[in-house]
N, C-alpha and C positions, 0 to 999 in steps of 0.2 A: 675408781674409788667414788667419784661423784655420782655414779649411777645408783648406788645403794640408797642414799638418803632420798633421792627423787622417787625411786621405786617404793620406798617405805611410805613416803607422803602420799603417793598414788594409792597404795593399799589402804592407808588410813581413810582416804576419801571414799573408797569403796565400802569400807566398814561403816562409815557414817551414813552413806546413802542406803545401805541395806537396813540399818536401824530405822530409817525413815518409814519403812514398810512394816514395822513390827509393833503395831499398836502404840501403847503408852511410851515405849522406848523412843518414839519420835522426839521426845523432849531432849534427848542427848545430842543429836545432830543439830537441833534448833539452837541449843545453847553454845555448842562447841564449834560448829562449822557452817552456819547458815550463810556466810559470806562467799563460800566457794560456789562457783556457778554450777558445777556438776552435782554437788550435794543439794544445792538450792532447788534445782530442777526436780530431783527425786523427792525432796522434802515437801514441795507443794503437792505433788501427786499423792504422797503418803498421808498428807494432812486431809485431803478429800476422803480417802479411804477411812481414816481414823474417825472423821466426822460421821460418815455413813455408819460405821460400826457403833458409835456412841448413840446415834439416833435409833438404830435397830435395838440396841440394848435397852434404851429408855422405853421404847414402844413395847418391848417384850415384857417389861415390868408392869405394864398396865393391863387392864381388862381387854382393851382393844387389841393389844399384842397377842393375847391368848386366842382371840378369834381369828387373827391373821397370821398365826404361827408359821404356816407353810410359806407364805410370801416372805416373812422375815427370814426364814431359813434359806430361802432362795437368794435373798440379798446377802446374807452371811456367806453363802457359797461363792457368790459373785465377787465379794470383796476379798475373799481368800484367794481365788484364782487370779484376780488382778494384782494382788500383793505378790504372788509368786511370779507373775510375768514381770512386775517391776524389779524384783530381786534378780531375775535372770538378766534383765537389761543392765542392771548395775554390774553384775559379774562380768558381762561381756563388754562393759565400758560404753554402752549406748545411752543416748538420751532420747529414747523413743517415747512418744506420748501413748499412754494407755487408753484403750477404748473407753469412751464416756468420761473418764476422769481427766484425761489430758487437756481437753478444752476448758474444763472448769478450773483447772489449776492456775490459769492465767489471771484469775481474779484476785489472787493473793499477791500482795506487794510487800515483801519484808526483806 
């Protein structure tokens, strides 16, 4: 009987960690579960990806963005791929650093 609540809590951690990689939905795990080490690890990486997405979006809204649209699309594709890798790591229960993103996530202390 004691296994079920523990399993449910573990599943909730995974859901929160997955949300960390889904754009603006990062707010939910930040508010609800940022104290959990597993969620926090993925939250930091998701935050780097969210910042990159926001910067690309802002640049895309400017004249400069129009001139560099291919580069911006490449960055968008890279953030999508990294988010998918992060979600796969969450589902597998891993705390693997994502390429490029993992080392930058250590700068966040929350």
